[in-house]
C-alpha positions in Angstrom: 0.2 0.1 -0.1 1.1 3.6 -0.8 0.6 7.0 0.9 0.3 10.2 -1.1 -0.5 13.8 -0.1 -1.8 14.9 -3.3 -5.3 14.2 -4.4 -6.2 10.9 -6.3 -6.0 10.8 -10.0 -9.2 12.2 -11.7 -9.8 8.9 -13.8 -10.8 7.2 -10.7 -14.2 5.8 -11.1 -17.4 7.0 -9.0 -16.1 9.0 -6.1 -18.4 8.7 -3.2 -18.5 10.6 0.2 -18.8 8.9 3.8 -18.6 10.5 7.2 -15.9 8.0 8.0 -13.4 5.7 6.1 -12.0 2.9 8.3 -8.8 1.4 7.2 -8.2 -2.0 8.7 -10.7 -4.7 9.6 -9.0 -5.8 13.0 -10.6 -5.5 16.4 -10.0 -1.6 16.5 -11.5 -0.8 13.2 -14.4 -3.1 13.2 -15.2 -2.0 16.8 -15.3 1.9 15.6 -17.3 0.9 12.5 -20.0 -1.0 14.6 -20.2 1.9 17.0 -20.7 4.5 14.2 -23.3 2.2 12.5 -25.3 1.8 16.1 -25.5 5.5 15.6 -26.7 5.5 12.1 -23.6 6.9 10.9 -22.4 5.7 7.3 -18.9 4.5 6.9 -16.7 2.0 5.1 -14.2 -0.3 6.3 -11.5 -1.2 3.9 -9.3 -4.3 4.3 -6.5 -5.7 2.2 -7.1 -9.3 3.2 -10.3 -11.4 2.7 -13.0 -11.9 5.1 -12.3 -15.5 5.4 -8.7 -14.7 6.3 -9.2 -12.2 9.0 -11.7 -14.5 10.5 -9.3 -17.5 11.0 -5.7 -15.4 11.5 -4.3 -16.6 14.4 -3.7 -13.9 17.1 -4.2 -12.9 21.1 -6.8 -14.4 23.1 -6.6 -12.6 26.6 -8.9 -10.0 27.1 -9.2 -7.8 30.1 -12.6 -7.4 32.0 -13.0 -3.7 31.5 -12.7 -4.3 27.7 -15.3 -7.0 27.8 -17.7 -4.5 29.7 -17.0 -2.0 27.0 -18.0 -4.5 24.3 -21.1 -5.5 26.2 -22.1 -1.8 26.5 -21.8 -1.3 22.8 -23.7 -4.6 22.2 -20.8 -6.6 20.9 -20.2 -9.0 23.3 -23.0 -11.6 23.4 -21.1 -14.4 21.8 -18.0 -13.6 23.7 -19.8 -13.7 27.0 -21.4 -17.2 26.1 -18.2 -18.9 24.9 -15.3 -17.3 26.7 -13.4 -18.9 29.4 -12.9 -17.1 32.7 -9.1 -17.2 34.1 -8.8 -16.3 37.8 -5.2 -17.2 38.4 -1.9 -17.6 36.9 1.4 -19.7 38.0 5.1 -18.8 37.8 7.2 -21.9 37.8 10.8 -20.9 38.8 13.7 -22.8 40.9 12.0 -26.2 40.4 8.8 -25.0 42.2 5.3 -23.7 41.3 3.9 -20.6 42.8 0.4 -19.9 42.1 -1.2 -16.3 42.1 -4.9 -16.4 42.7 -5.7 -12.8 41.5 -9.4 -13.5 41.3 -9.5 -14.5 45.4 -7.4 -11.5 45.9 -9.4 -9.0 43.9 -12.7 -10.6 42.5 -11.5 -9.6 39.2 -10.6 -11.8 36.3 -9.4 -12.5 32.6 -11.4 -13.5 29.8 -9.8 -16.0 27.3 -11.4 -15.6 23.8 -9.0 -16.1 20.7 -8.9 -12.7 18.6 -10.0 -14.7 15.5 -13.5 -15.4 17.2 -13.8 -11.9 18.3 -13.1 -10.5 14.7 -15.9 -13.1 13.4 -18.2 -11.7 15.8 -17.3 -8.1 15.0 -17.6 -8.8 11.3 -20.9 -10.3 11.6 -22.2 -7.5 13.9 -20.8 -4.8 11.7 -21.8 -6.2 8.2 -24.8 -8.8 8.6 -26.6 -7.1 11.6 -25.9 -3.4 11.4 -25.6 -3.0 7.7 -22.1 -1.9 7.7 -20.3 -1.6 4.2 -16.9 -3.7 4.3 -14.7 -4.2 1.3 -12.3 -6.9 1.5 -9.2 -7.7 -0.4 -8.7 -4.5 -1.5 -5.5 -3.4 -3.1 -2.9 -0.3 -3.3 -4.8 1.8 -0.7 -3.8 5.4 -0.6 -4.6 8.2 1.9 -5.0 11.9 0.5 -5.2 15.2 1.7 -5.2 14.2 5.3 -4.1 17.4 6.6 -7.3 19.3 4.9 -10.9 19.3 5.7 -11.4 17.2 2.5 -9.4 13.6 2.9 -10.1 10.9 0.9 -9.0 7.3 0.5 -8.5 5.5 -2.8 -8.1 1.9 -3.7 -7.9 -0.8 -6.5 -11.2 -2.8 -6.5 -10.4 -6.5 -6.5 -13.4 -7.3 -8.9 -12.8 -5.0 -11.5 -9.2 -3.8 -11.1 -10.6 -0.1 -11.2 -9.6 2.5 -8.9 -12.2 3.6 -6.5 -12.1 7.0 -4.6 -13.9 7.6 -1.1 -14.2 11.1 0.0 -14.9 11.6 3.6 -14.7 13.6 6.8 -12.5 11.6 9.0 -10.0 8.6 8.3 -9.4 5.9 10.9 -6.1 4.1 10.6 -6.5 0.7 12.0 -4.4 -1.3 9.8 -1.5 -2.5 11.9 2.2 -1.8 12.2 2.9 -2.3 8.4 -0.1 -0.7 7.1 -0.6 2.6 5.1 -1.7 4.6 7.7 1.2 4.7 10.0 3.3 5.6 6.8 1.2 8.5 6.4 2.3 10.4 9.3 4.7 13.5 8.4 7.9 12.9 10.4 7.9 16.7 11.7 4.5 16.1 13.1 4.7 12.8 14.7 7.5 11.1 16.9 7.8 7.1 16.8 9.5 6.0 20.3 10.7 2.3 19.8 12.2 -0.1 22.1 13.7 -3.3 21.2 14.2 -6.1 23.8 17.0 -8.3 22.0 15.1 -11.4 22.4 12.9 -13.5 20.4 9.7 -15.8 21.2 8.9 -18.9 19.4 5.2 -18.5 19.1 3.5 -22.1 18.9 0.0 -23.3 18.6 -0.6 -27.1 19.7 -3.4 -29.2 18.8 -3.2 -30.4 22.6 -5.5 -29.6 25.8 -4.1 -27.2 28.3 -1.8 -28.7 30.8 -3.3 -26.4 33.6 -6.4 -24.4 34.4 -4.3 -21.2 34.0 -1.4 -19.4 32.4 1.8 -20.7 33.5 4.9 -18.5 33.1 8.3 -20.5 33.2 11.4 -18.7 34.6 14.1 -20.5 33.7 18.1 -20.2 33.0 17.4 -21.8 29.4 15.0 -19.0 28.6 11.4 -18.0 29.4 8.4 -20.5 28.4 4.7 -19.5 28.6 1.7 -21.8 28.4 -1.6 -20.0 27.7 -5.0 -22.0 27.3 -6.8 -21.0 24.4 -9.7 -23.7 24.2 -10.4 -27.2 25.3 -8.2 -28.5 22.2 -5.7 -26.1 21.5 -2.9 -24.3 23.7 -0.5 -21.4 23.1 3.0 -21.9 24.0 5.8 -19.6 23.8 9.6 -20.3 24.1 12.3 -17.6 24.3 14.6 -17.7 21.3 17.3 -15.7 19.7 15.9 -13.0 17.9 15.6 -13.9 14.0 15.6 -17.4 14.6 14.4 -19.9 12.1 11.4 -21.9 13.1 12.8 -24.8 11.2 15.5 -25.0 14.0 12.7 -25.9 16.5 11.5 -29.6 15.4 8.7 -31.3 17.3 10.9 -33.1 19.5 13.1 -29.9 20.6 10.2 -27.9 21.2 8.4 -30.4 23.7 11.9 -31.1 25.3 12.5 -27.5 26.1 9.0 -26.9 27.2 9.0 -29.9 29.6 12.3 -28.5 30.9 11.4 -24.6 31.3 7.7 -25.5 32.6 8.7 -28.2 34.9 8.4 -28.1 38.6 8.2 -30.6 41.6 4.9 -32.4 42.0 3.2 -31.2 38.8 2.2 -33.9 35.9 3.9 -33.5 32.6 2.7 -31.4 29.8 0.2 -33.0 27.2 1.8 -32.9 24.0 0.1 -32.5 20.6 0.8 -31.6 16.9 2.2 -28.1 16.4 0.2 -26.4 14.0 2.0 -23.1 14.2 5.5 -21.9 14.5 6.6 -18.4 13.9 9.4 -16.3 15.6 8.5 -13.0 17.1 11.2 -10.6 17.8 10.1 -8.5 21.0 10.0 -4.8 20.4 7.5 -1.8 21.2 6.7 1.4 19.8 4.6 4.3 20.3 3.4 7.0 18.0 2.9 10.5 19.3 0.3 12.0 18.8 -2.2 9.4 17.4 -3.6 12.0 15.0 -2.1 13.9 12.0 -4.9 16.2 10.5 -8.0 14.2 9.7 -6.5 10.9 10.3 -6.7 9.1 13.6 -4.9 6.2 14.3 -5.9 3.1 16.4 -4.3 -0.2 17.7 -1.3 -1.5 16.2 -1.2 1.4 13.7 -0.5 3.6 16.7 1.4 1.4 19.3 2.8 -2.1 19.5 3.5 -3.8 22.8 5.2 -7.0 22.7 3.0 -10.0 23.9 4.9 -10.3 26.9 2.0 -8.8 29.1 -0.9 -9.8 26.6 -2.1 -6.2 26.2 -2.2 -5.4 22.5 -5.5 -6.4 21.9 -6.9 -4.6 25.0 -5.2 -1.4 24.1 -6.7 -1.6 20.4 -10.3 -2.0 22.1 -9.5 1.0 24.2 -8.7 3.1 21.2 -11.7 2.1 19.4 -14.0 2.6 22.3 -12.5 6.4 22.8 -12.4 7.0 18.9 -15.8 5.5 18.0 -17.7 7.6 20.7 -15.8 10.7 19.9 -16.6 10.5 16.2 -20.2 10.1 17.1 -20.3 12.9 19.4 -18.5 15.2 16.8 -20.9 13.8 13.8 -24.2 13.8 15.5 -23.8 16.6 18.1 -21.1 18.8 17.1 -19.0 18.1 20.2 -15.3 17.7 18.9 -13.8 17.5 22.6 -13.6 13.8 22.4 -11.5 14.0 19.2 -9.4 16.9 20.6 -8.4 14.9 23.6 -8.3 11.3 22.1 -4.4 11.0 21.5 -3.8 12.1 25.1 -6.5 9.8 26.7 -5.5 6.8 24.8 -1.4 7.4 25.4 -1.9 7.4 29.3 -3.2 3.7 29.1 -0.5 2.8 26.2 2.5 4.0 28.3 1.3 2.5 31.6 1.0 -0.8 29.8 4.4 -0.4 28.1 6.1 0.3 31.4 4.5 -2.9 32.9 5.7 -5.1 29.8 9.2 -3.6 30.4 9.1 -4.8 34.2 7.5 -8.1 33.2 10.1 -8.9 30.5 13.0 -8.4 33.1 11.2 -11.0 35.5 10.7 -13.3 32.3 14.1 -13.2 30.8 16.4 -11.9 33.7 17.5 -15.6 34.8 18.4 -16.2 31.1 20.5 -13.2 30.5 23.9 -14.8 31.5 24.2 -12.0 34.2 24.4 -13.1 37.9 23.1 -9.8 38.9 20.3 -9.5 36.8 19.4 -13.3 37.8 19.6 -12.4 41.4 17.4 -9.3 41.3 14.8 -11.2 39.0 14.6 -13.9 41.7 14.2 -11.0 44.2 11.3 -9.6 42.5 9.5 -13.1 42.3 10.2 -13.7 45.9 8.5 -10.3 46.9 5.6 -11.0 44.6 4.7 -14.2 46.7 5.7 -12.6 50.2 4.4 -9.1 50.1 0.5 -8.6 49.6 1.1 -5.1 48.6 3.7 -6.2 46.0 1.1 -8.8 44.8 -1.9 -6.2 44.8 0.3 -3.9 42.8 1.3 -6.6 40.3 -2.6 -7.9 40.0 -3.6 -4.2 39.4 -1.2 -3.8 36.4 -1.8 -7.5 35.2 -5.6 -7.1 35.1 -5.7 -3.4 33.9 -7.8 -2.2 36.8 -6.0 0.8 37.9 -8.8 3.7 38.3 -7.0 6.2 36.5 -4.2 6.4 33.9 
């Protein structure tokens, strides 16, 4: 996809006008679209992938309680509430022992586990099939135009005809992820991208195997971090720390399960239930934040505005937070002429974004410190873990960040 500051070519067919064009059909873009349609505001969602692809693309699965309440308030959580699993505890395994943190008992709060493809399927159905939203899939060569004027537009190539189409609009929502056209549209003099690289990789795995525990497991081990994240009764997500840029083919079935058994092992626990590995990919751990999250009539949301490594399972939650604020702000502006929500959108989003980024950094040191080859870092990592399980104050502070339940950000 490309970005251009100039207006689209005059040979484009059938210009149309919509109050809002949303670029990207992920959780953020679809939620914004559904909020607009609930207020009877016309919009178009453009997506470069097919509907079938986005409904099956493996992604995150942990949703915080406040985010589910936000979906429920907007009529977007019916199926989720029927099918999602509730998680009320997590377990750290280090030094050959298991240490369970029952945050549900401590706070009365919990996580929902609902794989992102299921949420995207729900949101597409609600936006397109129930609320009559206009979604155009498999489009090509999306371009954004005149974003710093009051007459922005978006053009794209229609997959059926191969002809250019132009959508004039009042606002553009850029929710097309880290590699999309929206983030590339930012003018360097008008936006700063702050980036942090952890210098580590995670081998992300999906196994056709039932969970080996009723909760998330964090293995803190000198050989590297390991994670166990239940996704469904039949499928489990696993992570293994590895060198950044590693080749997934370096990790055959036998090596993967040997490392998982080693790094997640603890006294008195049964062995992991093995199964076929249906996904293997290496994620290089890094974060970035775009400030501000706006440029003219372009408003960024989700990974287009900020990427948080999966260390703390915060990405989808931040995307939904953006979408709630932006959808409501657009409705207020377009129906009541109240622009305060749009004016304060970036600042309101970034408070939570930076808090989650800080927690991700803190948690990364807990996960990876013992494998750093530095006795000092290993010692301070173990001190943090011991404090977590001996100090109620430390446990409460961790749980507040882990669940995203702070009263203010």
